C-alpha positions as a Python dict, from the first residue, in 0.01 Angstrom:
ca = {
    (1, 'M'): (0, 0, 0),
    (2, 'K'): (-134, -226, 273),
    (3, 'Q'): (83, -514, 145),
    (4, 'I'): (397, -298, 154),
    (5, 'F'): (317, -193, 512),
    (6, 'L'): (270, -557, 622),
    (7, 'F'): (588, -663, 447),
    (8, 'L'): (794, -385, 610),
    (9, 'S'): (641, -463, 951),
    (10, 'F'): (736, -827, 908),
    (11, 'V'): (1095, -735, 811),
    (12, 'V'): (1127, -499, 1109),
    (13, 'L'): (998, -766, 1348),
    (14, 'L'): (1243, -1022, 1214),
    (15, 'S'): (1538, -787, 1236),
    (16, 'C'): (1453, -675, 1590),
    (17, 'K'): (1383, -1019, 1732),
    (18, 'K'): (1688, -1144, 1919),
    (19, 'E'): (1681, -1423, 2167),
    (20, 'A'): (1888, -1375, 2478),
    (21, 'E'): (2166, -1628, 2457),
    (22, 'I'): (2386, -1721, 2746),
    (23, 'E'): (2741, -1709, 2625),
    (24, 'P'): (2996, -1877, 2846),
    (25, 'T'): (3334, -1709, 2835),
    (26, 'D'): (3540, -2006, 2945),
    (27, 'D'): (3542, -2386, 2904),
    (28, 'N'): (3539, -2639, 3187),
    (29, 'E'): (3856, -2830, 3266),
    (30, 'L'): (3900, -3202, 3188),
    (31, 'I'): (4036, -3351, 3508),
    (32, 'T'): (4155, -3710, 3521),
    (33, 'T'): (4406, -3691, 3807),
    (34, 'V'): (4380, -3537, 4154),
    (35, 'E'): (4651, -3548, 4420),
    (36, 'L'): (4599, -3431, 4777),
    (37, 'I'): (4920, -3374, 4973),
    (38, 'F'): (4877, -3358, 5352),
    (39, 'T'): (5178, -3226, 5547),
    (40, 'D'): (5182, -3242, 5927),
    (41, 'G'): (5362, -3016, 6179),
    (42, 'A'): (5676, -3234, 6165),
    (43, 'N'): (5691, -3167, 5788),
    (44, 'V'): (5599, -3527, 5703),
    (45, 'S'): (5393, -3541, 5383),
    (46, 'K'): (5144, -3803, 5266),
    (47, 'S'): (5013, -3806, 4912),
    (48, 'F'): (4672, -3945, 4812),
    (49, 'K'): (4559, -3983, 4451),
    (50, 'F'): (4253, -4020, 4237),
    (51, 'R'): (4311, -4127, 3874),
    (52, 'D'): (4049, -4183, 3607),
    (53, 'I'): (4257, -4160, 3290),
    (54, 'D'): (3972, -4201, 3043),
    (55, 'G'): (3771, -3933, 3224),
    (56, 'D'): (3458, -4151, 3205),
    (57, 'S'): (3280, -4157, 3541),
    (58, 'R'): (3090, -4471, 3433),
    (59, 'T'): (3408, -4681, 3446),
    (60, 'A'): (3607, -4758, 3759),
    (61, 'P'): (3900, -4523, 3828),
    (62, 'E'): (4254, -4660, 3807),
    (63, 'A'): (4334, -4529, 4158),
    (64, 'F'): (4129, -4396, 4445),
    (65, 'D'): (4337, -4377, 4762),
    (66, 'T'): (4195, -4372, 5113),
    (67, 'L'): (4307, -4070, 5317),
    (68, 'K'): (4477, -4223, 5621),
    (69, 'L'): (4537, -3946, 5875),
    (70, 'A'): (4636, -3918, 6240),
    (71, 'K'): (4376, -3809, 6496),
    (72, 'N'): (4392, -3460, 6648),
    (73, 'T'): (4652, -3342, 6396),
    (74, 'D'): (4694, -3018, 6205),
    (75, 'Y'): (4784, -3047, 5836),
    (76, 'T'): (4855, -2813, 5551),
    (77, 'V'): (4697, -2947, 5234),
    (78, 'E'): (4786, -2882, 4874),
    (79, 'I'): (4590, -3008, 4575),
    (80, 'K'): (4738, -3082, 4233),
    (81, 'I'): (4518, -3130, 3929),
    (82, 'G'): (4605, -3307, 3603),
    (83, 'D'): (4476, -3437, 3273),
    (84, 'E'): (4609, -3771, 3142),
    (85, 'S'): (4345, -3820, 2873),
    (86, 'K'): (4595, -3758, 2589),
    (87, 'G'): (4874, -3979, 2726),
    (88, 'A'): (5133, -3794, 2934),
    (89, 'L'): (5020, -3614, 3248),
    (90, 'E'): (4943, -3249, 3181),
    (91, 'D'): (4957, -3049, 3504),
    (92, 'I'): (4664, -2808, 3489),
    (93, 'T'): (4715, -2673, 3842),
    (94, 'E'): (4901, -2375, 3694),
    (95, 'D'): (4606, -2305, 3461),
    (96, 'I'): (4375, -2300, 3763),
    (97, 'I'): (4614, -2061, 3942),
    (98, 'E'): (4615, -1830, 3639),
    (99, 'E'): (4233, -1845, 3625),
    (100, 'S'): (4182, -1848, 4002),
    (101, 'D'): (3922, -1572, 3975),
    (102, 'V'): (3686, -1824, 3807),
    (103, 'H'): (3766, -2135, 4015),
    (104, 'L'): (3668, -2243, 4366),
    (105, 'F'): (3753, -2570, 4540),
    (106, 'V'): (3497, -2687, 4795),
    (107, 'Y'): (3579, -2944, 5066),
    (108, 'R'): (3293, -3127, 5240),
    (109, 'P'): (3384, -3380, 5508),
    (110, 'N'): (3117, -3632, 5607),
    (111, 'P'): (3060, -3652, 5895),
    (112, 'I'): (3138, -3284, 5932),
    (113, 'S'): (3330, -3348, 6257),
    (114, 'L'): (3583, -3567, 6070),
    (115, 'L'): (3794, -3276, 5942),
    (116, 'A'): (3790, -2902, 5983),
    (117, 'M'): (3897, -2748, 5651),
    (118, 'Q'): (3994, -2383, 5596),
    (119, 'I'): (4097, -2246, 5254),
    (120, 'T'): (4409, -2031, 5286),
    (121, 'D'): (4468, -1900, 4932),
    (122, 'T'): (4274, -1626, 4756),
    (123, 'D'): (4235, -1484, 4406),
    (124, 'K'): (4298, -1124, 4293),
    (125, 'N'): (3956, -1027, 4434),
    (126, 'A'): (4040, -1170, 4779),
    (127, 'L'): (3795, -1459, 4726),
    (128, 'P'): (3886, -1818, 4825),
    (129, 'V'): (4043, -2054, 4571),
    (130, 'G'): (4120, -2374, 4766),
    (131, 'L'): (4446, -2499, 4616),
    (132, 'K'): (4591, -2456, 4966),
    (133, 'V'): (4404, -2553, 5281),
    (134, 'K'): (4458, -2596, 5655),
    (135, 'A'): (4299, -2910, 5798),
    (136, 'K'): (4256, -3048, 6148),
    (137, 'T'): (4144, -3403, 6214),
    (138, 'Q'): (3898, -3496, 6487),
    (139, 'Y'): (4017, -3592, 6836),
    (140, 'F'): (3923, -3959, 6810),
    (141, 'P'): (3950, -4240, 6552),
    (142, 'G'): (3680, -4258, 6290),
    (143, 'S'): (3601, -4284, 5922),
    (144, 'G'): (3397, -4113, 5655),
    (145, 'K'): (3445, -3930, 5328),
    (146, 'L'): (3592, -3605, 5201),
    (147, 'Q'): (3407, -3469, 4900),
    (148, 'V'): (3623, -3245, 4679),
    (149, 'L'): (3450, -3022, 4427),
    (150, 'L'): (3596, -2776, 4179),
    (151, 'K'): (3345, -2511, 4079),
    (152, 'H'): (3400, -2329, 3750),
    (153, 'Q'): (3255, -1978, 3781),
    (154, 'P'): (3342, -1769, 3473),
    (155, 'P'): (3160, -1444, 3398),
    (156, 'L'): (2816, -1499, 3247),
    (157, 'N'): (2704, -1244, 2989),
    (158, 'G'): (2966, -1002, 3119),
    (159, 'K'): (2864, -1037, 3485),
    (160, 'V'): (3093, -1172, 3756),
    (161, 'V'): (2971, -1507, 3890),
    (162, 'K'): (3237, -1591, 4150),
    (163, 'T'): (3142, -1441, 4484),
    (164, 'G'): (3282, -1706, 4718),
    (165, 'D'): (2950, -1893, 4709),
    (166, 'E'): (2993, -2258, 4611),
    (167, 'E'): (2650, -2287, 4447),
    (168, 'A'): (2728, -2072, 4143),
    (169, 'G'): (2880, -2203, 3820),
    (170, 'S'): (2932, -2550, 3683),
    (171, 'T'): (3120, -2839, 3840),
    (172, 'D'): (3457, -2944, 3692),
    (173, 'L'): (3527, -3206, 3959),
    (174, 'D'): (3318, -3395, 4214),
    (175, 'I'): (3489, -3686, 4390),
    (176, 'S'): (3475, -3828, 4742),
    (177, 'F'): (3789, -3971, 4902),
    (178, 'P'): (3737, -4235, 5173),
    (179, 'V'): (3891, -4114, 5502),
    (180, 'V'): (4023, -4310, 5798),
    (181, 'I'): (4138, -4126, 6114),
    (182, 'K'): (4361, -4335, 6344),
}
């Protein structure tokens, strides 16, 4: 009788033991191409690109443009995202728009006075996305960097992760464009 009790206890323990597993509900994007389009008040646009077709951060990218901007100028900025890892450029900007409630672009100028950046687009929950931005350059010539991050913030175990905070989620993209203000 004692052996049957121990056996049943063992079976019950095994059937009840479940480890809490974190189940992501969405995959990260593979991004090999980034284009920033700055348009000034006179409707003149300048395009700047980053391309790393093999997607391997250990090898040098094929293109990494320097942002050359005018001092004391207001710009509207649009970002386009692509994947060229399979040959032809696949525009994944539309995918990010469709899944805007789990994506957040973050712009970090260094030095901070170099550019003032304000995200102007929002998702269905009125949280920032960052595919469209207003930017203003500093009043005097200078140089630095503009770090561009894309945070992937899908629900985690059924709970919303995106709150507008850039710290949550994983990072799909983290690049720093050189910037020159003239």
